[in-house]
N, C-alpha and C positions, 0 to 999 in steps of 0.2 A: 973216661971218658965218660961214667956212669956217676962216678963221685961230683964233675962241676957238673953234671946237670942237676944233680941233687941239688948242690950249694946254690944254683943259678937259681933254681925254684926255689929251693927256700925265701932266697931273699927278694923274689918278688911278692913272697908269699907275704914276707915278713912287711913290705912296703903297701902293699896294700890295705893288709889290716892297720897299717901306720895311718893311711891315707884317710879312711873310713872312721878312724877317733879324732881327725879333723877338720875341722869349720870353718868360716872366716863369715862372721857377720859386720854388714855392714851398716854406716851411720844412718841409712836411712830405715832402717830393719830392725824390730826383737825380730830374737833368736829361742825358740823354745825348744826345749829338750824334753825329750819325751821314754820313761823308762815303762814297755809294758804297757801302753795308753796311758800312763797317769803323765800327768806334767811334774816334772822331775824338777825342773829349773829353766826362769827366763832371763834370758840374757839380754842387758838393753844398752850395754856399751858396745863397741865396733872394736874389732878386735880379732887375732886367733884362738882359741878357743878346742878345748880339748872335750870326749865322751866316749862312753862306753863304744866298741862299734855292734851294729844292727847282726840282729836282730835285738841285742839289749838295750840300745838307746838309737833312736831317732831325733832328728832335731827338723824344726818348721820355720818358715817365718812371717810374720806380720807384717806389714808395714806400718811403720812410724809418723809419719807425712803428714798435713793437711790434706782431708780430702776433700772431695766436693760429690755432691747429691744435688742431679737437676730431675725438675718435674717430667716426666714422659707419659707424653697421650695423657694429660689430665683430663679426667671428666668434669663435668659442669656442676656448682657447685650452687646451691639456694642464697641467696640475700633475705635481712631483713623483710625485705617487701616480696618477697618471693620472686627477684630477678633472679635467670640463670645464666651465670655469669662463669672466667673460666680463668683460672687465677696458674699463672707459670711463677715459678718458685725455683730457688737452690739452697741448699743448705753446706755448709763445712764445718767436718766432724774430723775429729781426730781419736783414734784409737789409744788406751790411758794406761790401764792393769789388762795386759795380755790375756790374764788368767781367767780373770773373772770375766775377760771377751770371750775366751774360747770355750768356756762351761756352760755360759749361759745365751751364746749368739751363733758363734760357730767357729768355723776352724781357718776362715779367709776374709776378705774385706767385702766380698759378693756378698756374704752371709749374713752382714752387717747395713748394706743397704736395701736390699732387698728387706728389711721388718724396720731399719728406719723409715724407709720409705712409707709403709702402712701408718705407721705414728704420726708422719707428717702429715700426712692425705686426710687424719681422723682430726688432727690438732686444726688443722686450716679446716678442718670443715664446720666444725664446733664455733671456730671464732667467725668465721664469715656468716654463720645466718645470726648471730647478733647484731650486725654489722649493714648500711644500705650502703647501697654503690656511690653514693657521695663519699662516704665516708671514708670505701677501698681504693679513691682517688685522690683523694684528698691528701693532707699531711697527716690526717690520722693513719694512714697507713703504716707508720713509724709504731704504734701502739698494737695495732693486730702483729709484727713480726713480733714485738716484744711476748705478746702474751702465747704466742706458737712457741718461741723458743724457753718459753717457764715451762710451757706444759710438757714438753719431750726434753727436757729436764727430770721433769719430777717422774716422768717413765724412765728413761736408763738410768737413775742416780735412785730409785724407787728400791723395794724388798730384798730385788735380786737384780743388783747394779750390774749394766751393761760392760762396765769398764770400757767408757768412752765419752767423751766433753763434746759437748754442742758452742760450736766456738761464733757462730753466726746465722741468722735468715734473716732469707731478702726476697720482695715481692717483685719481680721483674715485669711483670702485664697484669694489665686486669681488664678483662675485655668479656663485652655479648657474647653471647652464643652465637654461631654463624648466622641461624635463621634470624635471630632479632638483632644482629648486626647490620643483616641488608633491610632490614626494616628501618632501623636508625637511620640509614644511612636515604633511604628513600623520603624520609620524612624533615631528613637536613635538608634534603636536594631542592623537596620541595617547598621547606621555610625560603630556602635562599632564593629561588625564582618566585616564590611570592614577594619578597622584598626589594629585586630585581626589575619587579615590572612596577612595584612601589615607586620607585626610583627614576624610574623611567617615567612613568605617568608624572610624576612631581616633575621630572626634567622638562619634559615637551608643556607643561600648563604654564612653570617658569619662562621659559622661552618663548611662548607665546605673549604673554603678558611683556616680556621685554621688549617684542618684537612692535607690539599695540603699542609699547610707549614710545619706542624710534618713531615709529609712523606717526603718532600723535607730535612729536618734536617736530620732526620732518613737516608737519602740515603747519603748526606754527610758525616754523623758520621762514618756508616759502609767503606767507599769508605778509609775515613780518617784513620782508624783503620786498613785496610786491607794494605793500604800502607805500615804506618808504622810496621807493621807488617811483609810483605816483607820485608823491608828494612831490619829489624832486625833480619829476618829469612837469608837474603843474607848477613847481615856482620858476622852474626854466619857462615854461610856455609863459607866464606871467612878465618875466622880465623879454623874451622875447616880444610879445606883444606892448610893453611899456617902450621899449625901445624903437619899437615900427614906427607908435602912436607919436614919438617924440617927433622923430626924422620928418615922418608923412604927415606932421602939424607945422612945418616950416613952411612947406610947398603943397596945400590940399589938392591942385589941379596935377601934377605930377603925381602925386600917390597916387589917386584917383586911378591915371594913366596907366600906371604901372600895374594899378591891380587887375586892370582889364588885360595889358597884357599876357601878362601870369596867366589870368584866367582862360585865355584866348590859345597861349601854351598847353594848358594841362586837356584843354580841349581838343586838339589835336595835336597826335603826337607819330602820324605816320602820313606818307608822302599822298597813300591812297583817300585819305580823308580829303573833304570837302566843305568851304564855309559858304555860308550865305550871310551875307551883312543887309541890315536894313539903312538906306541909305542916308536916314533921318537920325542913325544914332552916334554917340561921341566920339566911337569909337571908328567908324566910315568917315565923318569929320574930321577927325585926328588925323587917318591916313589920306585924304585929300586933301589938308593944308599941307603935310609934312611930303604929300607928293609934289602943291605948287612950288611951295618952296622948292623943292631941291628943280626942280623945272627953272623956276627964275636963276636959281645960282647957275644954271648950266648955261642962262643964255648970257 
């Protein structure tokens, strides 16, 4: 029984010892083997690998993928015309030499990100100081990003290489600080209101001009229509007078009698009207003649 327990214990110890000598490197990582605190080997290919058991050798892993460093709570920078602006950016970088990276930067990706953030900040500050706000927001922004990338590469590949490569530098936003932005918005709002008021005034003036022109045209049209109507009416009255004159010229006495009748008809058109006639008037004599003729006819 004791012998069986010893065999089982020995097998378990052997398995534990064997497992401590085996390690797997993922295709997304570098495997770094340390021997007594010194880098013994860097494994770049994925697969199963062997090492001495701890504490003789240990292994750590470093990401070999493309990493992104973004600006966090950026501080304002001064432009060439001393304007305070906020620049948001991100950097794409990759660890290319794990040995140099561990010796000069740190043991993990966070150490590189911290030091790289400082380099990016200094590079942006130096290049923003050389440019105006117009340069930062125009097509010349590409030149700014290229200059920053070039300065970063000069630092990370200098006398003490960091073992990393800067793939890309991009600017995502350039804006004034909040206090200046509020001031700019107020000025823009005031300018827009001024333009709106100017447009309203111009529109009101144009409206008054159009209405005045319309009123003038209406007065001209009404005057022309009244002139034409009076002309047509005059022509009609002239023709009527001519027709009356021609008709009455054939029998002047009847015409005079007809006009008298018409005048008397216009003089009283109500039952309560009273007419006083002069016996010597033509109308009275005509009435007597018509009355006598009627009486003779009745006889």
